[in-house]
C-alpha positions in Angstrom: 36.8 -16.0 30.7 35.3 -19.5 30.0 31.8 -18.0 30.0 32.9 -15.4 27.4 34.1 -18.1 25.1 30.8 -19.9 25.5 28.9 -16.8 24.4 31.2 -16.3 21.5 30.7 -19.9 20.4 26.9 -19.5 20.6 27.0 -16.2 18.6 29.2 -17.7 15.9 27.0 -20.8 15.6 23.9 -18.6 15.3 25.5 -16.4 12.6 26.7 -19.5 10.7 23.3 -21.2 10.8 21.5 -17.9 9.7 23.9 -17.3 6.8 23.7 -20.9 5.6 19.9 -20.8 5.7 19.8 -17.6 3.8 22.2 -18.8 1.1 20.5 -22.1 0.6 16.9 -20.8 0.7 15.4 -19.6 -2.6 15.5 -15.9 -3.2 12.3 -14.0 -2.9 11.9 -11.6 -5.8 10.5 -8.2 -5.5 7.7 -7.8 -8.1 7.3 -4.1 -7.7 7.9 -2.0 -10.8 11.2 -0.2 -10.1 12.5 0.3 -13.7 15.9 1.0 -12.0 19.0 0.2 -14.0 20.6 -1.4 -10.9 17.6 -3.6 -10.0 17.9 -7.3 -10.9 14.4 -8.2 -9.8 11.8 -8.9 -12.5 10.7 -5.4 -13.1 14.1 -3.7 -12.9 16.1 -2.8 -16.0 19.5 -4.3 -15.2 19.4 -6.4 -18.4 18.7 -3.3 -20.5 21.6 -1.5 -18.8 23.9 -4.4 -19.8 22.6 -4.2 -23.4 23.1 -0.5 -23.9 27.0 -0.6 -24.2 26.4 -2.6 -27.4 24.3 0.2 -28.9 26.1 3.3 -27.6 29.7 4.4 -27.0 29.0 6.1 -23.7 26.0 5.8 -21.3 25.3 8.1 -18.4 22.6 7.5 -15.8 21.2 10.4 -13.8 18.2 11.4 -11.7 17.9 15.0 -13.0 14.9 16.5 -14.8 15.0 17.3 -18.5 15.4 21.0 -17.7 18.4 20.4 -15.4 20.0 18.1 -18.0 19.5 20.4 -20.9 20.5 23.5 -19.0 24.1 22.5 -19.5 23.7 22.6 -23.3 24.0 18.8 -24.0 25.0 18.2 -27.7 25.2 15.1 -29.9 23.5 13.1 -27.1 20.3 11.0 -27.1 18.0 11.0 -24.0 16.1 8.1 -22.6 13.3 7.9 -20.0 11.3 5.0 -18.7 8.4 5.4 -16.3 4.9 4.1 -15.6 3.4 7.6 -15.9 5.0 10.7 -17.5 3.9 14.1 -16.4 6.6 16.7 -17.1 6.6 20.2 -15.8 6.2 23.1 -18.2 10.0 24.0 -18.0 10.9 20.3 -18.6 8.6 20.1 -21.6 9.8 23.3 -23.2 13.5 22.4 -22.8 12.8 18.9 -24.2 10.9 20.0 -27.3 13.6 22.7 -28.0 16.3 20.1 -27.6 14.5 17.8 -30.2 13.9 20.7 -32.6 17.6 21.5 -32.5 18.3 18.1 -34.2 18.5 15.6 -31.3 16.7 12.4 -30.5 14.7 11.5 -27.4 13.1 8.2 -26.4 10.2 8.3 -23.9 8.4 5.2 -22.6 5.4 5.3 -20.2 2.0 3.7 -19.8 0.4 7.2 -19.5 1.4 10.6 -20.9 -0.1 13.7 -19.3 0.6 17.3 -18.5 2.1 19.9 -20.8 3.9 17.4 -23.0 0.8 15.4 -23.8 -1.2 18.6 -24.5 1.4 20.0 -26.8 1.7 16.8 -28.9 -2.0 15.9 -28.7 -0.8 12.6 -27.2 -3.1 10.3 -25.3 -2.9 6.6 -24.2 -5.6 4.1 -23.3 -5.6 0.8 -21.4 -7.5 -1.8 -23.3 -8.1 -3.7 -20.1 -10.5 -0.9 -19.2 -12.3 -0.3 -22.5 -14.5 -2.1 -24.9 -11.8 -3.0 -27.4 -12.7 -6.7 -27.2 -9.2 -7.8 -26.4 -10.1 -8.8 -22.8 -11.2 -12.3 -22.8 -8.8 -13.4 -25.4 -5.3 -14.9 -24.8 -3.4 -14.1 -21.6 -0.6 -12.8 -23.8 -0.1 -10.1 -26.3 2.4 -9.8 -29.1 4.2 -6.6 -30.4 5.7 -6.2 -33.8 7.3 -3.5 -35.9 5.4 -1.8 -38.7 8.5 0.0 -40.1 9.8 -1.7 -43.2 13.3 -1.1 -42.0 12.8 -3.8 -39.5 11.5 -7.4 -39.7 7.8 -6.7 -39.7 7.0 -10.5 -39.5 8.9 -11.0 -36.2 6.6 -10.9 -33.1 7.5 -10.5 -29.5 5.3 -12.1 -26.9 4.5 -10.5 -23.5 2.0 -11.1 -20.7 -1.1 -9.2 -21.4 -0.9 -7.1 -18.2 2.6 -6.1 -19.2 1.7 -4.5 -22.5 -1.9 -3.4 -22.3 -1.5 0.3 -23.2 -1.6 1.9 -26.6 -1.8 5.4 -28.2 -5.4 6.4 -28.9 -4.5 10.0 -29.9 -1.5 11.6 -31.7 -0.6 14.1 -34.4 -0.9 11.9 -37.5 0.6 14.6 -39.8 4.0 14.5 -38.1 3.9 10.9 -36.7 4.9 7.6 -38.0 3.8 4.4 -36.3 6.8 2.2 -35.6 5.3 -0.6 -33.6 1.8 -2.1 -33.0 0.2 -4.8 -30.8 -1.5 -7.8 -32.2 -4.7 -5.8 -32.4 -3.1 -3.3 -34.7 -3.1 -0.5 -32.1 0.1 1.7 -32.1 2.5 1.2 -29.2 5.6 3.0 -30.5 5.5 6.4 -32.4 8.1 8.4 -34.2 7.4 12.2 -34.2 9.4 14.6 -36.4 9.9 17.8 -34.5 12.1 20.4 -36.1 15.4 18.8 -37.1 15.1 16.0 -34.6 13.0 13.1 -33.6 10.9 12.1 -30.5 10.1 8.5 -30.1 7.3 7.7 -27.6 6.4 4.2 -26.4 3.5 2.9 -24.3 5.0 -0.4 -23.1 7.8 0.4 -20.6 7.6 -3.1 -19.1 8.8 -4.5 -22.4 12.3 -3.1 -21.3 12.3 -4.8 -17.9 14.4 -7.9 -17.0 11.6 -10.5 -17.0 10.5 -9.5 -20.5 14.0 -8.9 -22.0 15.0 -12.4 -21.0 12.0 -14.0 -22.6 12.8 -15.7 -25.9 13.9 -13.0 -28.4 12.3 -10.0 -26.7 15.6 -8.2 -26.3 15.4 -7.5 -30.1 12.3 -5.4 -29.6 14.2 -3.2 -27.1 17.4 -3.0 -29.2 15.6 -2.2 -32.4 13.4 0.4 -30.7 16.4 2.1 -29.3 18.2 2.0 -32.6 16.3 5.2 -33.5 18.7 6.9 -31.1 21.4 7.4 -33.7 23.7 9.4 -31.4 26.7 7.6 -29.9 26.1 9.1 -26.5 23.1 8.3 -24.3 21.9 9.9 -21.1 19.3 7.9 -19.2 17.3 9.8 -16.6 15.3 7.9 -14.0 13.9 11.0 -12.4 10.4 10.6 -13.8 9.9 7.2 -12.1 12.3 7.1 -9.2 12.6 10.8 -8.4 15.8 12.3 -7.0 16.9 9.2 -5.1 18.5 11.5 -2.6 19.7 10.1 0.7 16.8 9.6 3.0 19.2 8.0 5.5 23.0 8.0 5.8 22.8 4.2 5.2 21.3 4.6 1.8 24.4 3.3 -0.1 24.9 0.4 2.3 21.2 -0.6 2.0 21.3 -0.5 -1.8 24.2 -3.0 -1.9 23.2 -6.5 -1.1 26.6 -7.6 0.3 26.9 -4.5 2.5 23.3 -4.9 3.6 24.0 -8.4 4.8 27.1 -7.2 6.6 25.2 -4.4 8.2 22.4 -6.6 9.5 24.7 -9.3 10.7 26.8 -6.7 12.6 23.7 -5.2 14.3 22.4 -8.7 15.2 25.8 -9.6 16.7 25.9 -6.5 18.8 22.4 -7.1 20.1 23.2 -10.7 21.0 26.4 -9.6 22.7 24.5 -7.1 24.7 22.0 -9.8 25.6 24.7 -12.2 26.8 26.7 -9.6 28.6 23.8 -7.9 30.3 24.4 -9.9 33.5 26.4 -7.8 36.0 30.0 -8.8 36.2 32.2 -7.6 39.2 35.2 -8.9 41.0 34.7 -10.4 44.4 34.9 -7.6 46.9 37.1 -8.7 49.9 35.6 -8.4 53.3 37.5 -5.7 55.1 37.1 -5.9 58.9 36.2 -2.6 60.6 38.9 -0.8 62.5 38.8 -1.9 66.1 38.1 0.7 68.7 41.1 0.4 71.0 40.2 3.3 73.2 38.9 1.1 76.0 42.0 -1.1 75.7 44.1 2.0 75.9 42.3 3.2 79.0 42.5 -0.2 80.6 46.2 -0.3 79.9 46.8 3.2 81.4 44.6 2.3 84.4 46.6 -0.9 85.0 49.8 1.1 84.8 48.6 3.6 87.4 47.2 0.7 89.6 50.5 -1.2 89.4 52.4 1.9 90.5 50.1 2.3 93.5 49.2 5.8 92.6 45.5 5.4 93.7 45.0 9.0 94.6 45.9 10.1 91.0 43.5 7.6 89.5 40.7 8.7 91.9 41.3 12.4 90.9 40.9 11.5 87.2 37.9 9.4 87.9 36.3 12.4 89.8 37.1 14.7 86.9 35.5 12.3 84.4 32.5 12.0 86.7 32.0 15.8 86.8 32.4 16.1 83.1 29.7 13.4 82.6 27.4 15.5 84.8 28.0 18.5 82.7 27.6 16.9 79.3 24.8 14.5 80.0 22.8 16.2 82.7 23.8 19.9 82.1 24.9 20.3 85.7 27.6 22.8 86.6 29.8 21.4 89.3 31.8 24.5 90.2 30.4 24.1 93.7 28.5 21.3 95.5 25.7 23.1 97.2 22.3 21.8 96.0 22.6 18.1 96.1 18.9 17.7 96.0 18.9 19.3 92.5 21.7 16.9 91.4 19.7 14.0 92.7 16.6 15.0 90.8 18.5 15.6 87.5 20.3 12.3 87.6 17.4 10.2 88.9 19.1 9.2 92.2 17.9 9.6 95.8 19.4 12.4 97.9 20.9 9.9 100.4 23.1 8.1 97.9 23.9 11.4 96.2 25.0 12.9 99.6 27.1 9.8 100.4 28.9 9.9 97.0 29.8 13.6 97.1 30.9 13.3 100.7 33.2 10.5 99.8 34.5 12.6 96.8 35.3 15.5 99.2 37.1 13.2 101.7 39.2 11.7 98.9 40.1 15.1 97.5 41.4 16.2 101.0 43.6 13.2 101.4 47.2 12.9 100.1 47.0 9.1 99.6 44.2 6.6 99.5 44.1 2.8 99.5 43.1 0.5 96.7 40.0 -0.4 98.6 39.0 3.3 98.8 39.6 3.6 95.0 37.5 0.6 94.2 34.7 1.8 96.4 34.7 5.2 94.8 34.7 3.7 91.3 31.7 1.5 92.2 29.8 4.4 93.7 30.3 6.5 90.5 29.4 3.7 88.2 26.2 3.0 90.1 25.3 6.7 90.2 25.7 7.2 86.5 23.8 4.1 85.5 20.6 5.2 87.1 
């Protein structure tokens, strides 16, 4: 039991040290672009998700496609999608354009637009980091500003150049109004009138991420851009960047919650350490049980002494002779129904004929007598023992 407490003490100390180190050490941020509303890392959109309740009455976040969303006849609701690349299927595009034409508003932000939607709207984006626009080689930052007189056109919002380097190079100018531009005058946010509704497209989705929303007054760029969504209900679909987010493992929920993830890994580590400490075989001391004594010889000695004390030497001799004949049958396979061929008995037992003849002659004499002396009994016993030992 003392050893068990020692292992428990070691395990508790290890867990305490590990947790303390993890809590005191600086947190390593994940710099991958997730655009997830629950992600607090630099390129998540947790801050945007916290801002939306100030702009809309109700917010719903889903991982459905546009077709799946609009199949249920959504009304008086604005749609939002943020992704690095937007390539909608034909069914999604047709459902989306019909939804907008019916008088609704949709906000789409992506670095690149392609597929059926881009072809229908004659929409194309370019990355000035890979063309000859002359921007590369200038400052490491880029500024965005609104060109719509409804907003403050003098306010500028500063971003790292590699966070806002895409712009629209092609669009339908007859039905499009430029809402926002970069500091080179290239359009980054467009308003398209389709039927009774409006489609707002943006080429700088990273402007809506945590790291950029928290920089100076950049949150105003996001809030004013989304103010075009006049409906009081908003549905934000993350399908076009994160996909279905279906469970790839039963532990998906646990692994997406930091506190539960810590608890899960600590539990697994504790179990492994417990198995390591308890891997030594433990068993109670097995008592030594002495083997059961063979008392047959003692019993025979007792019975023999009893007969000897009573002086019944003839009875003992008869039993000794019976035992002798039985030994000849079992060990040497000799049938002693008659004593005729003593030479055969001598050969089978390995004795000479003379000693064999003397023994059997003595046996016959004793069998004929009514009583014998102790000396005769001892002599018979010695002859039989010597005969069998050879």
